[in-house]
C-alpha positions in Angstrom: -44.7 -212.0 -55.4 -41.0 -212.9 -53.9 -39.8 -209.2 -55.2 -42.7 -207.7 -53.3 -42.2 -209.5 -49.8 -38.1 -208.6 -50.7 -38.8 -205.1 -51.0 -40.1 -205.0 -47.5 -37.1 -206.6 -46.6 -35.2 -203.9 -47.8 -37.2 -201.3 -46.3 -37.1 -203.2 -42.7 -33.1 -202.6 -42.9 -33.2 -199.1 -44.1 -35.3 -198.3 -41.0 -33.3 -200.6 -38.5 -30.4 -198.7 -39.6 -32.1 -195.7 -39.1 -33.1 -196.9 -35.6 -29.4 -198.3 -34.7 -27.7 -195.1 -35.9 -29.9 -191.6 -35.6 -30.4 -190.6 -31.8 -32.8 -187.9 -33.1 -35.2 -190.8 -34.6 -35.4 -192.4 -31.5 -36.0 -189.1 -29.9 -39.0 -188.8 -32.4 -40.1 -192.0 -32.0 -40.1 -191.6 -28.0 -42.1 -188.0 -29.1 -44.6 -190.0 -31.0 -45.4 -192.5 -28.4 -46.2 -189.9 -25.7 -48.4 -187.8 -28.2 -50.5 -191.1 -29.0 -50.5 -191.8 -24.9 -51.8 -188.5 -24.8 -54.1 -188.9 -27.4 -55.8 -191.8 -25.7 -55.9 -190.2 -22.3 -57.5 -187.0 -23.6 -59.9 -189.0 -26.1 -59.4 -187.1 -28.8 -61.5 -186.6 -32.3 -61.2 -188.6 -34.9 -60.1 -185.5 -36.8 -57.2 -184.5 -34.1 -56.2 -188.3 -34.3 -55.6 -188.0 -38.2 -53.9 -184.7 -37.8 -51.8 -186.5 -35.0 -50.8 -189.4 -37.3 -50.2 -186.8 -40.2 -47.7 -185.3 -38.3 -46.1 -188.4 -37.0 -45.8 -189.7 -40.4 -44.3 -186.1 -41.5 -41.8 -186.6 -39.0 -40.5 -189.9 -39.7 -40.2 -189.7 -43.7 -38.4 -186.2 -43.2 -36.1 -188.0 -40.3 -35.9 -191.2 -42.8 -35.1 -189.1 -45.9 -32.7 -187.2 -44.1 -30.7 -189.8 -42.9 -30.6 -191.1 -46.6 -29.3 -188.2 -47.7 -26.6 -187.8 -45.4 -25.7 -191.3 -46.0 -25.3 -190.4 -49.5 -23.6 -187.2 -49.3 -20.8 -188.5 -47.0 -20.6 -191.8 -49.7 -20.2 -189.2 -52.3 -18.1 -186.7 -50.8 -16.3 -188.4 -47.9 -14.0 -185.0 -47.2 -14.9 -181.9 -46.1 -17.0 -180.0 -48.9 -18.9 -176.8 -48.0 -21.6 -177.6 -50.9 -22.1 -181.4 -49.1 -22.7 -180.0 -46.3 -25.2 -177.3 -47.2 -27.1 -180.3 -48.6 -26.9 -182.0 -45.3 -28.0 -178.8 -43.4 -30.9 -178.3 -45.9 -32.1 -182.2 -45.3 -32.0 -181.3 -41.5 -34.2 -178.2 -41.7 -36.6 -180.1 -43.5 -37.0 -182.4 -40.4 -37.3 -179.1 -38.0 -39.9 -177.8 -40.0 -42.1 -181.4 -40.0 -41.1 -181.3 -36.4 -41.9 -177.9 -35.5 -45.3 -178.1 -37.6 -46.1 -181.0 -35.4 -45.5 -179.5 -32.4 -47.7 -176.5 -33.3 -50.5 -178.9 -34.0 -50.0 -180.6 -30.6 -50.2 -177.6 -29.0 -53.5 -176.8 -30.6 -55.3 -180.0 -29.9 -53.5 -180.8 -26.0 -53.6 -176.9 -24.7 -57.0 -176.7 -24.4 -57.9 -180.2 -23.2 -55.0 -179.7 -20.5 -56.2 -176.0 -19.3 
């Protein structure tokens, strides 16, 4: 059980690091809070809540993985390296794709409720 609890401590440490060092993660957190507030305000359905929550999770997870990849690449390749930069760009691209999907889902759910 002690090992199990330690794993939460390590996960919290990684999450804290990301929050402290990644402005984009903070942006996504604020966006998530705004979307959650909009969901409450517009009284979205259970299915819409599931879509919103899955999108929020997808964006947060990809942002955390992007941060992990950046830290690893910076450690393995402290000097400029074209391939290292490409790895980081691809990871950032994954975050962009997740965020764009979330944005489309938000538009599909919320635009009809606004107009």
